[in-house]
N, C-alpha and C positions, 0 to 999 in steps of 0.2 A: 400750668396754664391749660385750660380745657381745649379740646380739638377745634371747636367752633371759633374760638378766639384766634387760633393759629391760622385757620382758613381765611378769616376776614382780614387778618394782618397781611397774609400773603397776597390776597386779592388787591388790597389797598396799595401795597408796595408795587405789585405788577402793573396796576393801572397808572400809578405815579411814574413808573419807568416808561410806560408806553406814551403817556402824555408828554414827558420830557423829551423823548427821542423824536416824536412826530411834531410836537409843538402845535402850531396853528393848523396843521394839515390833518389832525386827528378827526375832526368832524367830517371832513371830506372823505377820508378813508372809510370811516364807519358808514357814511351815506352810500358810498359805492358798494361796500360789502353787503349792505341791506338790499340794495337794488339787484345785485347779482344773485343773492340768495332767493329773492322773490321770483326773479326770472327763471332760475333753475327749478324752483318748486313748481311753478306753473307749467313749465315745459315737461316735467316728469309726471304731472297729474292733469292731463287734458280734460276739458269739460265735454261730456257727451251731450250732443243736442237731443232734445226730446223729440221723438218721432211724432208727426202729425196724427191726431186722432179725430175720428169722425164724431161730430157733435150734432145733436138734433136741436133745431131752433123752431119756436112757435112764432109764426108771423102774426103779430098782434093786429086786432081789428079785421080779421079775415074769418071766413067760414066756408068749409067745403060742402059738397053735396049732402053729406051725412050730418051736417050741423056742427061738426067739430072743427076747431081752428086748424088751419093749414100748417103742416110741418115741413121743414126744409132741412136737409142734412148736408153738411159740408165740413171740410177740414180747415177752413179759413179762420183766422183769429178774430177776436172781438174788435170792433172798430171798423171792420170791413163793410163796405156798402155793396149790396146785391140788388139785382133787378129781376126777380122771378115773375112769371106770369101767374096772375091771380084773377079768376073770374073773367078771363078773356082780355085783361089789361096787364101791361107790364108796369109794376109798381116798384118804388125805391124804398129799401129797408136798410137799417144799420144793425149789424150783429152786436149783441151786448154780452156781458158776463153775468147778467142778472138771471138767477136760477128760479124757475117757476115750480109750482107744487108738483107737477107731473114729472119733474126731473129734467125737462128740456130747458133751453135758454131762450130768452126773449129776443125777438128781432123787432125793433121799433120802426114803424112806418115814418118816412120822411116826407112823403107827398100827400096831398089831400085828394081824395077821390070823390 
């Protein structure tokens, strides 16, 4: 008899014995063991938070004194609303994850001037 057949036979008999001794509780025991294993794995491998990074945003529909769009730098995430001063007025913008050609991200104006 080849070795693989012996191993499969041993596993089959072992699982049969386990199923017979635990009966209807086998599923519960396996579920608890899986939950405990998951908890132990996550506890031993904590997730490191990503440090905030400074990103440059282009405030769309703006123009500085030099004729170039106004840039705004922040560590805030996309979806945040900001109110920078542009041309003497405080305007409302929403930061996005849309990358522009110059490498900056777009900040969409939410108010009409």
